[in-house]
C-alpha positions in Angstrom: 46.1 -29.1 -2.2 44.2 -27.8 -5.3 42.2 -31.3 -5.2 41.2 -30.6 -1.5 37.4 -30.3 -1.5 36.0 -26.3 -0.2 32.6 -25.5 0.9 30.9 -22.9 -1.4 28.1 -21.0 -0.1 26.3 -18.4 -2.6 24.4 -15.6 -1.0 21.0 -17.7 -1.4 22.3 -20.8 1.1 22.6 -18.5 4.0 19.2 -17.5 5.3 17.9 -14.3 7.2 18.0 -16.2 10.5 21.6 -17.5 10.7 20.7 -20.9 9.2 24.0 -21.8 6.4 23.7 -24.1 4.0 26.8 -26.3 3.2 25.7 -28.7 0.4 27.6 -27.7 -2.3 31.3 -28.6 -2.8 33.8 -28.3 -5.5 37.9 -29.0 -5.5 40.2 -25.4 -4.7 41.0 -25.7 -8.2 37.4 -25.3 -9.3 36.3 -22.5 -6.9 35.4 -19.6 -8.8 38.0 -16.9 -8.8 37.2 -14.1 -6.0 35.2 -15.5 -3.8 35.2 -15.0 -0.1 37.4 -17.3 2.0 35.9 -18.5 5.8 36.5 -20.9 8.1 34.7 -22.9 10.6 34.0 -20.0 13.9 33.8 -17.0 11.2 30.8 -14.5 10.9 29.2 -14.1 7.3 27.7 -10.4 7.3 25.9 -9.8 3.7 26.9 -6.4 2.8 24.7 -5.5 0.0 21.2 -3.8 0.4 18.5 -5.4 0.7 20.2 -8.5 2.2 22.0 -6.8 4.9 19.0 -5.2 6.1 17.1 -8.2 5.8 19.4 -9.9 8.3 21.5 -12.2 5.9 24.3 -13.5 8.0 25.3 -16.3 9.8 27.2 -17.9 12.8 29.4 -20.8 11.0 29.4 -23.2 13.5 30.1 -26.1 11.3 31.7 -26.7 8.4 32.7 -30.1 6.4 35.1 -29.0 4.8 38.4 -27.0 6.2 37.6 -24.2 3.9 34.8 -22.2 2.7 34.0 -19.9 -0.5 31.2 -17.5 0.3 29.4 -14.9 -1.8 31.7 -11.7 -2.9 28.9 -9.9 -1.0 30.1 -11.3 2.0 31.8 -9.3 4.9 33.7 -12.2 7.0 34.2 -10.9 10.4 36.8 -13.0 12.7 36.2 -13.3 16.4 39.7 -12.2 18.2 40.4 -13.6 21.7 38.1 -13.2 24.3 35.2 -12.7 21.6 32.3 -15.0 21.6 31.5 -16.2 17.6 27.9 -16.6 18.4 27.7 -13.4 20.6 29.1 -11.2 17.7 26.8 -12.8 15.0 23.8 -11.7 17.3 25.4 -8.4 17.9 26.0 -8.4 13.8 22.1 -9.0 13.3 21.2 -7.2 16.2 18.2 -4.7 13.8 19.5 -1.8 15.6 23.1 -2.1 14.6 22.1 -3.1 11.2 19.8 0.1 10.9 23.3 2.0 11.6 25.1 0.1 9.2 22.3 1.1 6.7 22.9 4.3 7.0 26.6 4.6 6.6 26.5 2.1 3.5 28.3 3.3 0.6 27.4 3.2 -3.5 24.9 3.8 -5.8 21.0 3.3 -5.4 20.3 -0.6 -5.6 23.8 -1.2 -5.3 24.5 0.3 -2.0 27.2 -1.7 0.6 28.1 -1.9 3.9 32.2 -1.1 3.3 35.3 -2.6 5.6 36.1 0.8 6.9 32.6 1.3 8.2 33.0 -2.3 9.7 36.5 -1.3 11.3 35.5 1.9 12.8 32.5 0.8 14.4 33.0 0.0 17.9 31.1 -2.5 19.9 30.6 -2.4 23.6 31.2 -6.5 24.6 30.3 -7.6 28.3 33.2 -10.6 29.6 33.5 -13.5 27.7 31.9 -15.7 29.8 28.2 -13.7 30.1 28.8 -13.6 26.1 28.7 -16.9 26.5 25.5 -16.7 28.6 23.9 -14.5 26.2 24.4 -16.1 23.3 23.5 -19.6 24.7 20.1 -18.0 25.9 19.7 -16.7 22.6 20.6 -19.9 20.5 17.7 -21.6 22.7 15.2 -18.7 22.8 15.5 -18.2 18.6 15.4 -21.9 18.1 12.3 -22.2 20.1 10.8 -19.3 18.2 11.9 -20.6 14.7 10.3 -23.8 15.5 7.1 -22.1 16.5 7.6 -19.9 13.2 8.0 -23.2 11.2 5.2 -24.6 12.6 2.8 -22.1 11.5 4.5 -21.3 7.6 3.5 -25.2 7.6 0.2 -24.3 8.8 -0.1 -21.9 6.1 1.2 -24.2 3.5 -1.5 -27.0 4.5 -4.0 -24.6 3.6 -3.0 -23.6 0.5 -2.8 -27.3 -0.1 -6.0 -27.6 1.2 -7.5 -24.9 -1.6 -6.3 -26.2 -4.1 -7.1 -29.7 -4.0 -10.7 -28.2 -3.1 -10.4 -25.7 -6.3 -9.5 -29.0 -8.6 -12.0 -30.9 -7.3 -14.8 -28.6 -7.6 -13.6 -27.6 -11.2 -13.5 -31.3 -12.3 -16.5 -33.0 -10.5 -18.9 -29.7 -9.8 -20.6 -29.4 -6.5 -23.1 -31.9 -6.7 -23.2 -35.7 -6.9 -23.1 -36.7 -10.9 -22.0 -39.6 -13.1 -18.8 -39.1 -14.7 -17.5 -39.7 -18.0 -14.0 -40.5 -18.8 -12.2 -37.8 -21.3 -8.9 -38.3 -21.3 -7.6 -35.0 -22.7 -4.5 -33.3 -21.5 -5.3 -33.2 -17.8 -8.9 -33.3 -17.5 -9.4 -37.4 -17.1 -12.8 -37.3 -16.2 -15.5 -34.9 -16.5 -19.5 -34.8 -14.8 -21.6 -36.3 -17.7 -23.7 -33.5 -18.6 -20.6 -31.1 -18.9 -18.5 -29.9 -22.0 -14.4 -30.2 -22.8 -13.8 -27.0 -24.9 -10.5 -25.2 -26.0 -9.6 -22.5 -24.4 -10.0 -20.8 -27.9 -13.6 -22.0 -28.2 -14.9 -19.1 -25.1 -12.7 -16.3 -26.1 -14.0 -13.2 -27.9 -10.8 -11.6 -28.3 -6.9 -12.6 -27.2 -4.2 -9.8 -27.6 -0.9 -9.0 -26.7 0.2 -6.0 -24.9 2.1 -3.4 -25.6 5.9 -3.6 -26.3 7.1 0.4 -25.8 9.5 1.4 -22.7 7.9 2.5 -19.7 8.2 5.5 -16.8 8.5 6.3 -13.5 5.2 8.8 -13.9 2.7 8.7 -17.3 -0.8 8.6 -17.8 -1.6 5.3 -18.2 -0.5 2.5 -15.4 0.9 -0.8 -16.9 0.8 -4.3 -15.7 3.2 -6.4 -16.0 4.4 -10.1 -14.5 5.2 -9.3 -11.1 1.7 -7.6 -10.6 0.0 -11.1 -11.2 0.0 -12.5 -8.5 -2.3 -15.9 -7.0 -4.8 -15.4 -9.1 -5.4 -11.2 -8.9 -3.5 -8.3 -9.9 -1.7 -6.2 -7.3 -1.6 -2.7 -8.3 1.8 -1.7 -6.4 4.9 -0.5 -8.4 3.4 0.9 -11.4 5.2 2.2 -14.1 3.5 4.4 -16.8 3.5 5.4 -20.3 1.8 8.4 -22.4 0.2 7.2 -24.9 -1.5 3.6 -25.8 -4.3 2.2 -28.2 -7.5 2.5 -26.4 -8.2 -1.5 -27.9 -5.5 -2.0 -25.5 -7.2 -0.6 -22.1 -8.1 -3.3 -19.7 -11.6 -3.9 -19.0 -13.7 -5.4 -16.2 -13.1 -9.5 -16.1 -10.2 -9.6 -18.8 -8.0 -12.2 -17.7 -4.1 -11.3 -17.9 -1.9 -14.4 -18.3 1.7 -15.0 -18.2 3.4 -15.7 -21.7 6.7 -15.7 -20.9 8.4 -16.0 -17.2 10.1 -18.3 -15.5 9.5 -22.2 -15.9 7.7 -22.4 -12.9 5.7 -18.7 -13.3 4.5 -19.0 -17.1 0.8 -19.3 -17.6 0.1 -18.0 -14.2 -3.1 -15.8 -14.3 -5.1 -13.1 -12.7 -8.6 -11.4 -13.4 -9.1 -7.6 -13.9 -11.3 -6.6 -11.6 -11.1 -2.8 -12.3 -12.8 -1.0 -15.1 -12.0 0.4 -18.2 -12.6 3.5 -16.4 -9.4 3.8 -14.9 -7.2 3.4 -18.2 -4.8 0.6 -17.5 -2.7 -1.6 -20.4 -1.0 -4.1 -19.9 2.9 -5.5 -21.2 4.1 -7.2 -24.1 4.6 -10.6 -21.7 1.4 -10.7 -20.9 -1.8 -12.0 -22.9 -5.2 -10.4 -22.3 -7.9 -13.2 -22.8 -11.9 -11.6 -23.4 -14.0 -14.4 -22.5 -17.0 -15.1 -24.3 -21.1 -15.6 -23.2 -19.6 -19.5 -22.4 -18.2 -19.1 -19.4 -17.9 -16.9 -15.8 -14.7 -14.9 -15.7 -14.2 -16.1 -12.2 -15.0 -19.7 -13.5 -12.2 -19.2 -15.8 -10.0 -17.8 -13.6 -10.2 -20.9 -11.0 -9.5 -23.3 -13.8 -6.9 -21.2 -15.2 -4.6 -21.3 -12.0 -5.3 -24.7 -10.7 -3.0 -26.9 -10.4 -3.6 -29.4 -13.3 -4.4 -26.8 -16.0 -1.0 -24.9 -14.7 1.0 -28.0 -14.6 -0.2 -29.1 -18.3 0.2 -25.2 -19.8 3.8 -25.5 -18.9 4.8 -28.9 -20.3 3.3 -26.9 -23.1 5.5 -24.3 -23.1 8.7 -23.8 -25.0 11.6 -23.8 -23.3 14.4 -21.5 -23.8 17.4 -19.9 -21.5 16.4 -19.5 -17.8 12.7 -19.3 -19.5 9.6 -20.6 -21.1 7.1 -19.1 -23.7 3.6 -20.2 -23.6 2.2 -18.3 -27.1 -1.4 -17.7 -27.6 -1.8 -20.1 -30.0 -0.7 -23.2 -27.5 -2.9 -21.7 -24.6 -5.9 -21.5 -26.9 -5.5 -25.0 -28.0 -5.4 -26.0 -24.3 -8.7 -27.8 -22.7 -10.5 -26.8 -20.1 -13.8 -28.5 -18.3 -17.1 -26.1 -19.3 -20.5 -26.8 -17.1 -23.5 -25.3 -17.7 -23.8 -21.7 -16.2 -25.7 -22.2 -13.4 -23.3 -24.7 -12.3 -20.3 -22.5 -13.1 -21.9 -19.3 -10.7 -22.4 -22.3 -7.8 -18.9 -23.0 -8.3 -17.5 -20.1 -8.1 -19.5 -18.9 -4.8 -18.8 -22.2 -2.7 -15.0 -21.3 -4.0 -15.3 -17.8 -3.1 -16.1 -18.7 0.4 -13.5 -21.4 0.8 -11.2 -18.8 -0.1 -11.9 -16.3 2.2 -12.2 -18.4 5.0 -8.9 -19.9 4.0 -7.2 -16.4 3.8 -9.3 -15.3 7.3 -7.6 -17.8 8.7 -4.2 -17.5 7.1 -4.0 -13.6 7.9 -4.3 -14.5 11.8 -1.7 -17.5 11.3 0.7 -14.3 9.2 0.2 -12.1 12.0 0.9 -14.7 14.8 4.3 -15.0 12.8 4.9 -11.7 12.4 4.4 -11.1 16.2 7.3 -14.1 17.2 9.4 -12.2 14.4 8.9 -8.9 16.0 9.8 -10.4 19.8 12.7 -12.6 18.4 14.3 -9.1 16.9 13.8 -7.1 20.0 15.1 -10.2 22.2 18.4 -10.2 20.2 18.5 -6.6 20.7 17.8 -6.3 24.4 20.1 -9.1 25.4 23.2 -8.2 23.1 22.9 -4.1 24.5 22.6 -5.3 27.7 19.0 -4.2 28.3 17.9 -7.8 29.8 20.0 -9.3 31.6 20.8 -12.9 31.7 20.4 -15.1 34.8 21.1 -19.1 35.8 17.7 -19.3 36.2 17.1 -17.9 32.4 19.5 -20.4 31.2 18.1 -23.2 32.6 14.6 -22.3 31.9 15.0 -20.7 28.4 13.3 -23.5 27.1 10.4 -24.2 28.9 9.3 -20.7 29.0 8.4 -18.5 26.3 5.4 -16.4 27.4 5.1 -13.8 24.2 5.6 -16.9 21.6 3.3 -19.3 23.5 0.4 -16.1 23.3 0.5 -16.4 19.7 0.4 -20.2 19.4 
């Protein structure tokens, strides 16, 4: 029926851990042509790089409509009689299987895909249907327990980030010691210590410059920083492009601050401090703006302010929206208000926030190692089970939820 509702599942609605989002529904006659038809009981297998290597796929256990339509970048595997759908999903998720599939991809670099012929011609070595069901049941329970542990640790990381953000917000607007407060009511600043100032960004600048707008290459003399290199208040020097010529005035100096003037609405305005020196001969692209600060403000203090929740939230409201991106030009940025404590207090705040950031990062590093261990264990468990290296007994099935020594060691 043309008006019958169908579930629509784009690639981003399928996770790398077998989860599938089914909330988007459309009448059949409104579904975009060319999408991949699937039904409950099918297995979705991402065929394009890097989604395939990352494990994107799912066993469609439930479907709120009779038919579903997925991304054109999915293969749909429909189990025949004698093949358990959940087992087939785990078999296809197995990292060893996916590595073999990656070796046999076809197409141009960056757009390689697993072909239908590969899936049709690749032999699967299947246990009996009853054993497939036992393995799938065991893996369902084991993976659910591992996923719950990973989710709990991810939430701990989120709470640490939120705690750090709230401490930064408090420090840059209240200081590190008790002070009488005065109402401000400017932009995002409600109040400040009575002996502090509120100034516009342009008042603490020695210079403000746009980056270069020439094409970059994979090789060259001068590395070029771009939007993606600005991460969490710092600059990541990975996957750099280069140019052969650049004006000396556009080489970055130590303690320059870069901010994203053009990006998606949730990314525009984010800033980072440059901690290398002019001798490193690094420049920056035109979607970034360089702020060179004057004697009134410490670069690290400014960097904390520029990346604080309150400042960024207001800055993004000041950005000019356009299709899929926003622009925060230097004039608008320069008119934003920031707190300006005396220099000695700025240093005390920076020292305290640096100590806090180190402590938070150390805890996050421990949690991330635990997540990595759990993730590796999950993959190896699936591989061992679907290849017969680990046999599943009745006792395993009965106690899977209670016995997970590898996961508990990371808790």
